[in-house]
TILUM-36391 format. One record per residue (C-alpha): residue number from 1; residue in one letter; z, x, y. Coordinates in steps of 0.05 Angstrom, whole numbers. Layout:
N
NODE     k   r        Z        X        Y
NODE   NUM   A        Z        X        Y
...
//
This chain:
125
NODE     k   r        Z        X        Y
NODE     1   M     -145      364     -343
NODE     2   S     -211      327     -323
NODE     3   A     -213      289     -246
NODE     4   A     -202      212     -256
NODE     5   R     -227      163     -196
NODE     6   V     -182      139     -146
NODE     7   D     -183       78     -160
NODE     8   S     -167       85     -239
NODE     9   W     -124      135     -230
NODE    10   L      -89       85     -182
NODE    11   W      -81       38     -233
NODE    12   A      -60       85     -304
NODE    13   V        6      114     -254
NODE    14   R       29       41     -238
NODE    15   L       13       41     -162
NODE    16   V      -22      -14     -165
NODE    17   K      -21      -78     -213
NODE    18   T      -97      -77     -232
NODE    19   R     -166      -31     -224
NODE    20   S     -196      -85     -192
NODE    21   A     -143      -91     -137
NODE    22   A     -141      -13     -144
NODE    23   T     -215      -24     -127
NODE    24   A     -217      -71      -75
NODE    25   L     -167      -33      -46
NODE    26   C     -212       29      -41
NODE    27   K     -270      -23      -19
NODE    28   A     -234      -47       45
NODE    29   G     -204       15       63
NODE    30   H     -137       23       55
NODE    31   V     -137       75        6
NODE    32   R     -139      153       42
NODE    33   V     -149      214        2
NODE    34   N     -122      272       44
NODE    35   G     -133      226      116
NODE    36   D     -204      221      102
NODE    37   R     -218      141       72
NODE    38   A     -233      137       -4
NODE    39   K     -289      108      -42
NODE    40   P     -274       79     -118
NODE    41   A     -312      123     -153
NODE    42   Q     -286      184     -112
NODE    43   H     -241      239     -153
NODE    44   V     -171      265     -150
NODE    45   A     -149      332     -151
NODE    46   A      -81      363     -171
NODE    47   G      -45      363      -87
NODE    48   D      -82      317      -64
NODE    49   E      -48      271       -8
NODE    50   I      -60      180      -32
NODE    51   R      -39      143       29
NODE    52   F      -54       67       13
NODE    53   S      -13        8       34
NODE    54   V      -13      -59      -26
NODE    55   E      -12     -131       20
NODE    56   G       47     -143       40
NODE    57   G       77      -80       29
NODE    58   S      105      -24       70
NODE    59   P       59       46       55
NODE    60   R       56       85        0
NODE    61   I       47      172        6
NODE    62   V       41      194      -65
NODE    63   I       25      261      -88
NODE    64   V      -13      287     -151
NODE    65   R       12      318     -197
NODE    66   D      -35      307     -256
NODE    67   P     -100      291     -245
NODE    68   G     -117      281     -322
NODE    69   L     -100      207     -329
NODE    70   V     -159      157     -340
NODE    71   K     -121      104     -387
NODE    72   R      -54       62     -373
NODE    73   V       14      102     -383
NODE    74   S       81       84     -396
NODE    75   A      121       84     -336
NODE    76   P      162      146     -347
NODE    77   L       94      195     -356
NODE    78   A       65      154     -301
NODE    79   Q      129      178     -253
NODE    80   A      111      253     -265
NODE    81   A       44      243     -258
NODE    82   Y       51      238     -176
NODE    83   E      103      259     -124
NODE    84   D      130      193      -89
NODE    85   Q      139      215      -12
NODE    86   S      137      143       18
NODE    87   P      185      122       71
NODE    88   P      229       86       50
NODE    89   P      221        8       65
NODE    90   P      259      -23      126
NODE    91   P      326      -58      117
NODE    92   P      313     -132      118
NODE    93   E      338     -147      180
NODE    94   E      286     -100      223
NODE    95   R      237     -136      181
NODE    96   Y      179     -152      239
NODE    97   F      171     -228      250
NODE    98   T      107     -259      213
NODE    99   G      101     -317      256
NODE   100   V       82     -364      205
NODE   101   R      109     -431      209
NODE   102   D      117     -495      171
NODE   103   R       52     -528      152
NODE   104   G       64     -594      186
NODE   105   A      105     -581      241
NODE   106   G       58     -589      291
NODE   107   R       41     -546      363
NODE   108   P       94     -502      380
NODE   109   T      129     -514      445
NODE   110   K      134     -467      508
NODE   111   R      201     -449      478
NODE   112   D      163     -426      418
NODE   113   R      119     -393      442
NODE   114   R      156     -353      486
NODE   115   D      205     -331      427
NODE   116   I      141     -315      381
NODE   117   E      114     -271      448
NODE   118   R      190     -241      456
NODE   119   W      172     -223      374
NODE   120   L      114     -199      380
NODE   121   S      125     -153      445
NODE   122   G      179     -121      402
NODE   123   G      229     -143      439
NODE   124   G      270     -177      388
NODE   125   G      317     -242      383
//
């Protein structure tokens, strides 16, 4: 088996939608192979642990089983190429407050600011 680049492998096993998105994740420092930041051209080997997170999603942890994939494969073959050890996503009621306000809503009131500060400090609702 030949080794594949980490950005190409992430795309080939359908963990990232496009190869350019996988390259961007690597360049931004969001991909770690065995705990170290990975450049897009870094090769992966069987048994490597890859940690990454896609924007808006929970962190993913996968163990490489088949590092030889360089072309995008079908979903069943892709799932056989890695072992997913990602933690389950939190239930919707436990997801964090993003602090996004409606456009044109104006400046937050004092009460709104206190609510926002409470959410950001982990105090809940």
